[in-house]
N, C-alpha and C positions, 0 to 999 in steps of 0.2 A: 398442462406445459409449464414448466418454471421460466419466471422471468429472465434468468439468467439460465442460460443452457451451456453445458459443458464446451469448452472452447480452446484453443491454443492460441495466444497472441505473441506476433512473434515480429522481430526489426532490429536491425543495427547490431547482431550477434546475440541479442537476446532472446529468451522464448518464455514465455509465461505458460506454464502448464497446470491442469488441473491439480491441485494438491492430493495426494494419496498417500499412504501406508509406506510406499516404495520409497517415498523421500525422507523418511525418517534419518537414516546416517547421514544425509549430506546435510540436510537442517542442523544439525547435531553439528556437525562441522562448520557450517557456515556461523553459528552462535558462537562457537569457541574462537572465532578471530576476533576478538576484543573481548571476550568473556561479556557479550552484550545482557546477559539475562541480570548481570550485578546492576545495570542502570534502572534507578527506582521508578523514572518515568516511562519506561517501555512494558511491552508486553511480551518479550522474548522468552521463549520458554529455557528453566533449567534444564542441563542435558538429560537429568532422569526423568524430566516431564516432557520430551520431545514427543513421544508416541500418544500421550493423552493431549497434548496440543493439538496434534492432528485428528484426531477421534474428535474431540469437540468440535473442529473446525468441518467435519464432515457431518457431524450430527446437525449443526447447523447448516448445512448447506441442504440436507435433506427438509429441514423445515423452512425452507426457501428465506432466511433471513441473511445470510450470509454465503458466499462463492469464494472459497481460498486458491491462491496460486503459489506456485513454487517457481520462483526466478531463477531460471536457470540460464547457464553460458551455453548458446546452441550448438555450439562445435565439440562441446565435450559433454553436455550433461550436467555439469558441476551446479551442484544448487549454491547459489548466492545468497539466498535471502526466501523471503516470503511478502505477500501482499493481499489484499482482499478487497471484491465489494461486500460491503454489509449495509445492515439496516434499511434492505432493499424493500421500496415501498411502491410496489408495481401501479396500484391504482392511482397512484398522483405522478408516477414515473419519475421517482427519485431513489436515487441509492449514496452511500458514501462509499469514499475509499478510507482504506485504514488497515490495522494491524499489519503495517509496513514495517520491515526491517531488513538492512542488510549487513552482510561481514564487513568487517571495518574497513578490508582492501578495496570495498567497492564505494564506501563513502566519498562524496566529493568527486565523482566520476559520472559518465554519461550516464549509467544506470538508473538513476531513481528518473532523471528527466526522461528517458525513452520508456521506463514502465508507466510513467503518467501520461506520457502519450498515447501508448498502445491504449490504455484503459480507458482516457478520457475519449478518444477516437470510437472506441467500442462502444461507451455507455450512450453519449450523444447521436452517433451516427448508424450504429446497427439495432441499440436497444430502443433509440429514441427518448432517451431521457430528457426530461427537462431541467432538471437541476442536479448537482453531483454535489455533496458535501464532504467535509473532512472535520474531524474534531482531534482534539489533541491537549495533553497536560498542560495546566497553565504555566508550568516549569519546566517545559521541554521547549526552549528557544529555540534550537536547532531546528527542529520540527517546525515550529510555525514560522519562521525565516523561510524554510524549503517551500512553504505551502504558499507562503504570499509570494515566493519567487514566481511559481507558475501562474500567478493572475488572479488567485482566487481572494473572494473579500469576506474580510471578517464580520461575522454576523453577531456575535456578541460572547458573553461569558456566561456558564450556566454555573452558579455558583454552589458548591459540597453537592457536587453531581456522582461521584464515583470513587471507590476504593484503588491506592495504589497497592502494590505487592508488597509493600511495608506495611498496611494496614492503616496510613494514613489516608485522609479523605482529601481528594483533590479538586480544584475548580477545572471546569473543562472549557477551552476556547473552542469556536464555532466558525466554521468556515463554507462559503460555497460559490458556484459559479453556475452560471445559467446557460441553457443552449443559445441565446441571443448572444452572449459574451464569446460561447466558446470558438466562431472561427479567428477572432484577434489572437485568443489564448494559444490557440494551434499554431497558427504564424509566430507568435513568439517561442513557442517549445521548438519549432523547426530552426528558427534561428539560433537558440543557442546551442541544439545539437550539430548545426553545421558550422558555425563560426570557429574559428582557428582557435585550437587550447595550447595555453604556452606549455612549453617543454619540460616535462617532469626532470627533477635535478637528482 
């Protein structure tokens, strides 16, 4: 039995559904909102690579190293982006959250906080993880700020760690959160989601 079994996670109008080839058109449309594949510090697929992106994720699921979700609007099924559990290590009860991206219209909304609440709750409370990690490009400052807002702690930087889509070599910033820290982080995420938001102009 796989450490991460197929499951759908839902709350606050969002549903994280196991990624499948049925999501190809929706993912393509989500990525087009902001032409996200043009950002050199992300892994968003280019339009013509969407199918191979999904196929690679499914292959990694089969191998037990990654479980990808389509982030959808629960009421309509509209695909808003994607996120994954990855680098899954059952023996030490550790996994990471990554491969995360959303359509531009979803950025700076409740979407990311809700997704992280769902995934962290599942990781710590259903899977019994001891540690959840994140990694990001050293130049992806928006991602670093978002991870830090969650309450994760910076572990350090792995220098010369991976290739970017443009062929340059990146340093990788590592973060983690432990099971002992989770209750306080959970309370903070719920506070962020429940506090009044300023009216949009």
